[in-house]
N, C-alpha and C positions, 0 to 999 in steps of 0.2 A: 647090189652093191651097194657099201654102206656111206647114207651121207655124212658128209661134214658138214655141222651146228653156226652157221652161219650167221656171227647179226653184223646187222648195216644199220651205223647211225646216220641221219641227217642232219640238217635244219642246225640248231642255234644260236647259241647268244652273239650274234658278228654281223657286222653292215656284210657280208657276204651269205645271208639267209638263204636270199631268195635260190644264187649260184647254183647251189647247197640241191634242194630241193629239184632243181632241173638236174644237175649232176649226180643224182639218186634212182631219178625217174629211167633216166636211160643207161645206170646201171642194173637194175632191176630188172628193167627189159629186154637185154639184151643176158644176165648171167644162163649160166646151162643149170636150172632147176633140177637139172634128174643127177647132177652132184650132190648139190646144197639143198638143205633142210635151213632154209631162210628166217632168223628171227629180227624184225625191224622195231625200232626205236628211233620215234619224233624228237628232237630236242626243240621246244618255241620259243622262242625272241629273247621271253623270261630266263630263258635254263630251264624248265620244268622238263622230264623225259620221262616219255609219253610211249609204252608199248603201239605199236599201230598193228592191224592186221585186216585194214579195207585196201580198196583198192589202189593201186598208185598212179590211178590217176588223179585222183587228192592230192597229192604228194606234187606233185608238179602241178596242181593250180595251184597245190596251196592251204586246201579246204581241208587238209587233213587233221587238221585242230581246230574245225572251226568249236567243239562240243567237247571241251575237254572232261567234261564230270561227268561221258561215258566211254573216257580214256581209261585203263590200269599204268599209271605209277607206275614208273621203274626206275632201276641201279643197277650197276655194275660193283661187285658183291670184291672188296677188298684183301680175302680173305684167297688166296692161291691154288687151297683145297679146292674153295669152291668149285674155280673155274666156270661162272654162273654168274645170270643176269636175276638179278631176284625180282619180280613183279608182284604188286601190290593190287590184289583184287579190291574191287570199287565196293565190295560189300564189305568190308572189312575183316575178311577171315583170312585166315593164317597163309603169309606171303608165300611163294613158288617159288622155285630154286630153278630154272632153264639154264640146261647141262649146253656150255655153246665152247666150238673146238681155235675159230678165230671172230677177230673183228675187223670187220673194214669199216671205218672212218670216212664217211663220202661227205669233208663238211670242210669249211674253207674259212681262212682270218680268223681274227681271234676267238681266245677258247678252244680251238679247232686245231691251229698247224699251228702253236705258236708254244709249246709243249705241255700245257696246262692237262690237255686230253691224253695223251701220251703218257703222264706219265701216272695219271686215273688210271689207262690200259693197263700201265707197268707195272703200279702195285698189284694188276688182278692174278696176274701171272698168265694172261690168256694173250698169245700170238696173237699182233695186227699187221693192218698192209700198214706201211710205209714208214718215217725217220720217226727214232726214238725222241726221249724228251728236251735234250742236247743241241743235234741238229735242225730239230723243231724251230728253237728259240733264237738259238742264232742263226738260219736263215731267214724267220721270220724278220727279225731286224734288220732295216736296210745297212745301219748305222754298224753292227758288228758283225756284219758280214762282208765289210768292207775293210773294215779295220784286220779282221785276221784275214785276208785272201791281201790285205796289201804284204800280211809277211811275206806271200810266197810267188811272188811276179807276176800276178794276175796283175791284164791291162785292164783300169779303169778310168773312170772321169776323175776330173780334179770337183772337188765337194767341199760343201762347208755344211755341220753338223749343230742343227741349237738343241738348244732348249728352250721351252716354252715359257717361263719362267723369265728368262733370259731376254727376249724380245720385248717384253712386257717393261722392262725397267733402261733397257740399253738397246733401244730396236736401232736408233740411227749409227752406231757405230757397229751394229752387225750384224746391215744394207750397205755402211762400206765394204765389211769382210767378204760380204756377198757378191760386191759386184769386181772384187780384186781378184775371183775364180777364173774372169772372161766377160765380152759383151755380152749384150744383150744377143737373144734370148737366154733364159736361164731358168733351170727347172725344175720345178717346188714337188716335196710330196711327204707324206708323215712315213716317220720311219719301222714303222707296225703298221701301217694297212696293205691290205692284199687288195690284187684287180683295178693299179688305177684310182684307190677307193679317193676323193683326198689332193685325186695332183694337180698341178695346170704348169700350164708353161707362162711365165714375165717378159712383157715387151720391155718394160721398164721400172726406174724405181716404187713411182705408188702401186703399180702390178704386184711386183714382187712384194710388196710389205701386204696387200690382199691376199694374195699365194699364201701367205707363210701362216697368216691366218686363216687364210681357212685352211692347210694341213694342221696348224694346231685341232682345230675343231677335233680332229681325233686320235691325235697322239701328241704325248709332252715331247716326245720331239723331231726333228723334222729336218730334214739331206734337201741344203739347195746345189744345186748339179750345173757344173756346165752344158749346155746343150750339145749336144751331138746332130749332127746331121746325118746321119745314116739310116741305110736299111737295116732295120726290125730282125732281128733273127731269133728264131727259137729253136732251141733242141728237145727231145725228148728220150732222158737216161734211164738206163732200169739193169734193175742188178741188186747184189746186199757187199759182195767188196768183189765182183768183179763184174764194174758196171758197164754197157753198150751203150754207144749214141747212138741214135738216129739219125736220119737224111735232116741235112738242115732244114725250116720251115721259113718262107718269109712275109709279114705279118704290113699286107696295104690299110693300112689305118680307115682311112678312107674323112679321117678328121685333121686337128691340130697334133694330134699325136693319140696310142689306142690309149681307149680309156674302156669306162668300167662301159659301156654303152655299145664302141665296140666290140667288147669281147663276149658278149652276151644278146643279145638283143637282136632276133634273126630278122630285126628292120633296117641292120646299120646297117651304111654302104660301103663298110670291112671286108676284106678279101687276102683270100692266103696262095703261097703261092708256094708247090713242094717238089722239085725241088727247087733254095729259094736261087734265086736272080748271082748266084756271086761264081769265084776261079774254082776252081777244083781244088786246086792247093790252100786255098783260105778255107771251104768249107771242113777240110781232115785237121786243120789248125781249129775251127771253131770246136768238131767235136772232141778233140783234144784234148782243148782248153775245160770240153763242158764236165768231160768225166774226170780230169785232176781237180778241178771244182770241185766235184760230189767226193773225190777221196778224201778230199783235203776239211770235209765239213761231217765224214762221217756217214752219207746218206746211205738209206736201206731201203731199197723197194723202189722208189720210181722218185724222181724229179724233171720238172722242166725249168731248164735256163736257161740265159735270155742273150742277149748281146745285141749289138749295132757293128753295120759293116761300113766301112763312109772309108773314102779315096784320097789319097792323098799323095800328091806328086808321080800321078802315076801304079798310084798302091792299095791293095786294101789294105784296110787301118780293122784289127778288134779289139773292140771294148765290153768287158762283162756289163752285164747291166743288173741284172738280180735274178734269184733264184727260189721256184714256188717249191714247195717241199710236199703239198696236196695240191696240183693244178685241176683244174675245171674238168669235169668229163663231159659237158652237155653233146652234145652231137656238130657243136660248131665249133668244139675245144679243140686245141693244137694235138693238144700230148696224145687224146688218144690219134688223131687224124695221122700224126707224125709216125706212127706203128700200127696204122696201120696199110700207114700209104708203103710200111716194111714189109709187109707180109705177115702178117700177124690177124685174126681177125679183133674182131673186140670182143668175142668172147673169151676165147683163147687168151686177151692180154688178163683179164680179171683172173682167169684159170690160173697163169703166170703171178702176179701180184700177191695171187692167196700164197701159193705157193711157197713163196717169197717170204713171208710174215711166217709161213711156220718153219724156214732153214736160219735164221736171220739169229744172230748172235747176241749174248745178253736183252 
C-alpha cells in the first residue's frame, strides 16, 4: 500500500503555542503510521520554520527547538506544480524538495487559524485539513462572527464591540455604553484570541475598565457581552458540505469561567459531562444550530461550536457563544472526546479529517 505523504505543522507565533505542542504530540501518538509517511515541521514562537525529525516527546515538552542550529529550515513552496516542502540543509548545499500530499496544521490561535496560514497552504496547492481563508478569518474574529450570524437569526448575547484606540480617548462614554448591556457581571474578551486568552469577568465599573485594558493587550478590538448564567455546551462538527454534529458535551469549568488553564491544564478542576445535562429537545436544537452555523460560515473539515443553555420560565434557552475552526486536540480537549464518545476512534478521526481535506472544494 502506497503511503500518503503527510506534513504535520505544529507550534506557531501565537499565544496558543504550548497548546499546539500538546495537540501535535497527541495526534502523532495516535496516527496510523502504516498509512502515512509523516514529515513534521515545527514553527517557533518567533515564526521560523524547521524540519523536525526527532522524538515526539521533545515536541510535548517544548525542547524540540532547544538548538535550532542543528535543525534544517523549511518552507512551503508557493508553486502548485511543486506540491512540496522546501528543506534547506544546514551545510548550505542545494535545497531539497519533499513531495507532500496533504497538510495537517495542528496549530491554534493567531497566524494559525485566522486565515494567514490557510492562505499560504492555499497558494501551495496542497490539500489541507480544516477551513479555508475566509471562514478561518471570520471564525477567529468573534466580532465578525457575531455580525455575520446576526443576519441569520442565530441567538446571541447582547454585546458591545470596542476599538482599543477609542477606549484610550473616551473611556467613560464606552463604559456607559457597556453598562447599558445589562447588570453586572459583564464578560470581556479580545475579538481575536482563542482559548479564553485575555478574557475576564467584570463585577463593577472599575473591574470592567481593567478587563477591557487586559483584553486590549491581546487585540485592538474588544468584545463586552452581557453575562449568560448558563451551562457551557460544546458540539463537535465534522464534514465539508454535509456537516454532522456530535452529541453535546457540557463543561464544568471549576473556576469563574472556562479559562486557558481550565481548558489545558491537567491539574485544573474542570470536568466535562457527555452527554450534556440538557433536555433531549434542547440537545437536538443545539446540534441543528451548530450545523446551520457551519453551513453559513462555510466550514470544511472540522470545528467546535460553543453555546450557553440557560433556563427562563421553566424553558431551556440557547445562546451561541463562539466557533473554533481548529480546536484543541489534546487528550483532555472536547473535540476528540466528543467524536470518540460517538463511536469514532482517535485514529479513525485523524483518517477522516485527512480524507475530508482531499475531498473539499476550492
